[in-house]
C-alpha positions in Angstrom: 93.3 121.4 124.7 94.0 122.5 128.0 96.2 125.6 128.4 98.6 123.8 130.2 99.1 120.7 127.7 101.5 120.3 124.6 101.3 117.6 121.8 104.3 116.8 119.5 103.2 116.5 115.7 105.3 115.0 112.6 104.5 117.1 109.5 105.3 116.4 106.2 104.5 119.3 103.4 104.4 118.8 99.7 107.0 121.4 99.1 105.3 122.8 95.9 101.9 122.3 97.0 101.1 124.3 99.9 97.1 123.9 99.4 97.4 120.3 99.2 95.1 118.2 101.1 96.0 117.4 104.4 95.6 114.2 106.4 95.7 114.0 110.5 97.1 110.4 111.4 96.1 109.1 114.9 97.6 106.1 116.3 96.4 103.5 118.9 97.1 102.6 122.7 100.5 103.1 123.6 101.5 103.6 120.1 103.3 106.9 118.4 104.0 108.7 115.3 106.6 106.1 114.9 104.6 103.1 114.6 104.8 101.2 111.4 101.2 101.8 110.3 101.8 105.5 110.8 104.8 105.9 108.6 103.0 103.3 106.1 100.1 105.5 105.9 102.0 108.7 105.6 104.1 107.2 103.0 101.2 106.5 101.0 99.1 109.8 101.5 102.2 111.5 100.8 103.0 109.8 97.9 99.5 110.3 96.6 99.9 114.6 97.3 98.7 114.6 100.5 100.3 116.8 103.4 100.5 114.5 106.3 100.2 115.2 110.3 101.0 112.6 112.6 100.0 113.4 116.2 101.6 111.7 119.5 98.9 111.3 121.9 99.4 112.9 125.5 102.5 111.5 126.7 103.1 109.3 123.7 106.4 109.1 121.6 108.3 110.4 124.3 106.2 113.8 125.0 105.5 112.9 128.9 107.3 115.9 129.8 104.8 118.4 127.5 101.5 117.4 129.5 100.5 117.4 133.4 97.4 115.0 132.2 96.9 112.0 130.6 95.3 110.9 127.1 92.1 108.8 126.6 89.9 106.9 123.9 87.6 110.3 123.1 90.0 113.3 123.6 88.9 115.0 120.8 89.9 118.3 121.9 93.5 117.8 121.2 93.6 116.7 117.7 91.0 119.8 117.1 93.4 122.0 118.7 96.2 120.9 116.3 94.2 121.0 113.2 92.7 125.0 114.4 96.7 125.7 115.0 97.6 124.8 111.4 94.7 125.7 109.8 95.0 129.4 111.3 98.6 129.5 110.4 98.6 127.9 106.5 95.3 127.8 106.1 93.9 124.1 105.5 91.9 123.6 102.3 90.4 119.9 102.7 90.9 117.6 105.9 90.8 114.3 106.2 91.6 112.0 109.3 92.6 108.4 109.8 93.1 106.8 113.1 94.0 103.1 114.3 92.5 101.2 117.0 92.0 103.7 119.8 92.8 106.0 117.4 90.3 105.0 115.1 87.7 105.6 117.9 88.9 109.3 118.4 88.6 109.8 114.3 85.0 108.7 114.2 84.3 110.4 117.5 85.3 113.5 115.9 83.5 113.3 113.0 80.4 112.6 115.0 80.8 115.6 116.9 81.9 117.7 113.8 78.9 120.2 114.6 81.2 121.8 117.0 84.0 122.4 114.5 82.4 124.2 111.6 85.7 126.0 111.2 87.5 123.2 109.9 87.0 121.8 106.6 87.0 118.2 107.4 86.1 116.3 104.3 86.5 112.6 105.0 87.9 109.9 107.6 88.8 106.6 108.0 89.2 104.2 110.9 91.2 100.9 110.9 90.3 98.3 113.7 88.5 101.1 115.8 87.5 100.6 119.2 84.0 102.1 118.9 82.2 100.3 121.8 85.2 100.4 124.5 83.1 98.4 126.8 82.6 95.2 124.3 86.4 95.7 123.7 87.9 95.8 127.1 85.4 92.9 128.0 86.9 90.9 125.0 90.4 91.7 125.6 89.4 90.1 129.3 89.3 87.0 127.9 91.7 84.5 128.7 92.9 83.7 124.9 93.9 87.8 124.9 95.8 87.3 128.2 99.1 88.1 126.2 97.6 91.1 124.5 96.3 92.8 127.6 99.5 91.8 129.6 101.5 94.0 127.2 99.1 97.1 127.1 99.4 96.5 130.9 102.9 96.6 131.0 103.4 99.7 128.7 100.5 101.7 130.8 102.3 101.0 134.3 105.7 102.1 132.7 104.6 105.2 131.3 102.8 106.1 134.6 105.9 105.9 136.5 107.4 108.1 134.2 105.1 110.2 134.3 105.2 110.1 138.1 108.8 111.1 138.1 108.6 114.2 135.9 105.2 115.7 137.8 105.9 114.9 141.4 103.2 114.7 143.4 100.8 114.6 140.8 99.9 110.8 140.6 99.6 108.5 143.5 101.6 105.1 142.5 100.4 103.1 145.5 97.4 101.3 143.1 100.1 100.5 140.4 101.4 96.9 141.3 98.7 95.6 141.9 96.8 96.3 138.4 96.3 93.5 136.2 94.0 95.0 133.4 93.6 97.7 131.3 89.7 97.9 133.1 91.8 98.6 136.6 94.0 100.8 135.2 91.2 103.1 133.7 89.4 102.6 137.1 92.5 103.8 139.2 93.9 106.6 136.8 92.1 107.3 133.6 88.6 107.7 134.4 89.2 109.7 137.5 91.6 111.8 135.9 89.6 112.7 133.3 86.2 113.8 135.5 84.6 110.4 134.4 84.6 109.0 138.0 84.9 105.1 136.9 86.0 103.2 134.0 82.6 102.3 133.2 81.2 105.6 132.8 84.5 106.6 131.0 83.8 103.3 128.5 80.1 104.7 127.7 80.9 108.6 127.4 84.3 108.3 125.6 82.7 105.4 122.8 82.5 107.1 119.0 79.0 104.4 118.8 77.2 107.1 120.9 77.5 109.5 117.7 78.1 107.6 114.5 74.8 108.3 113.6 75.5 111.7 113.6 78.7 111.5 110.8 77.6 113.6 108.0 81.1 113.3 105.8 82.2 110.1 104.1 83.5 107.6 106.5 85.0 104.1 106.3 85.5 101.4 108.5 88.1 98.7 107.8 88.0 95.8 110.5 88.1 92.0 110.5 86.1 89.3 112.1 89.0 87.5 113.3 89.9 90.5 115.5 90.7 89.2 118.6 89.4 92.4 121.0 87.7 94.5 118.6 84.6 92.1 118.0 82.9 92.6 114.7 79.6 93.1 116.2 80.1 96.6 116.9 80.2 97.6 112.9 77.0 95.9 112.0 75.0 97.5 114.8 71.5 99.6 113.7 73.6 103.1 114.5 76.5 102.1 112.2 74.2 100.7 109.4 71.6 103.3 109.7 74.1 106.0 108.3 74.7 106.2 104.7 77.7 108.0 105.0 79.5 104.9 106.6 81.5 102.6 104.4 82.2 99.2 106.4 84.7 96.9 104.9 84.4 93.7 107.0 87.0 91.3 106.0 87.3 87.8 107.2 90.8 87.8 108.4 93.3 90.5 109.1 93.6 90.5 113.4 93.8 93.7 114.9 95.2 96.4 112.6 97.0 93.4 110.7 95.6 93.7 107.0 98.2 92.5 104.6 98.2 91.2 100.8 100.9 89.7 98.7 103.8 92.8 98.1 104.8 93.6 94.7 107.9 95.8 93.8 105.3 98.2 93.8 103.2 98.0 96.6 104.3 96.7 100.3 101.2 94.7 101.0 100.2 96.5 103.5 96.4 97.0 102.9 94.5 99.1 105.2 96.9 101.9 104.5 96.6 101.6 100.8 92.6 101.1 101.4 92.6 104.0 103.5 94.2 106.5 101.3 92.3 105.5 98.1 88.9 106.0 100.1 90.1 109.8 101.3 91.7 110.5 97.7 88.3 109.6 96.1 86.3 111.7 98.3 88.4 114.8 96.9 86.8 114.7 93.6 83.3 114.3 95.4 83.9 117.1 98.0 
C-alpha cells in the first residue's frame, strides 16, 4: 500500500477464540463493507466460527478522504497490507479471502500472486461472479441490453470523482468527466493513467486475474452464472481455469450477477452463494 494511503475495515472478532481462522471479504465495483452480500457473508462466516474483516477499497464506504489515489480491479497491495498489519498484531493463524465481482477478480489475482506473500497463512479463497477477464466483461457491459447497468456504474464513478476532486484540490482534472458515458471511457481517463497503466486496454490486460489463475496453489472456488449479463461464463471454461486442479468452478444456469438465491427457511435466509462460500472455506480448514 502507498505510504500516503489508508483504508477502512470493519472487523468482527470471535470473543473467546483469538486464534480462530480469519476471512477477508472484498466488495465489488462501487460497493463497500455495507453491501448486503458483504454483511451476509460476514454473518454466515462469524456464525461458523470465523473472525471476519470487511475491507472498504480505496475511496469506498465514504473513505475518499483517506487516500489521494484511486482503486482498481487488480490492486492487491491494499488487502495484502491489511492482512500483514493484522498478522503482525495478532497474529493470524489461517486466512481465507472471498470476493464479489471486481473483488472476486482481486481475490483470485491475489491467490495467483501468493508466492509474493509467503509470510501470510492463506489457506483458501472464493470468488462470486468474478471479473477475471476484465476486457471481456467490459465488452459485455457495453452491449445495448446492459445500458442500465453501465449507466448506474458510471453515475457512481463520476459522483465519486467529483467528491474526490473536492477533497484533494488540484489532483484531478474533471474536464473530461461530463463527456464520459462508459466504464471504458472512465478507465481511459482516470483509472488507467492514475496507476501507470496508460490506457484502459493495458489496464484490463495487466489487472485481470486470468493471467495468473493457473498459478493458484490453494483451494479456490468460483461461483458464477451462465445468465450473468456482464460476466460471461466463457472465462470460467478456458484452459487457464480448467487446467488448475486447485480451482473448483460452480457454474449455475441461473443467478445473474451475484444474485444467487434459493428458498429461504426459518434457519436459512436463501442467499445461496454466501452459504456456499462459507461451506467451501470451512471445509478447507480440516484439510489444511
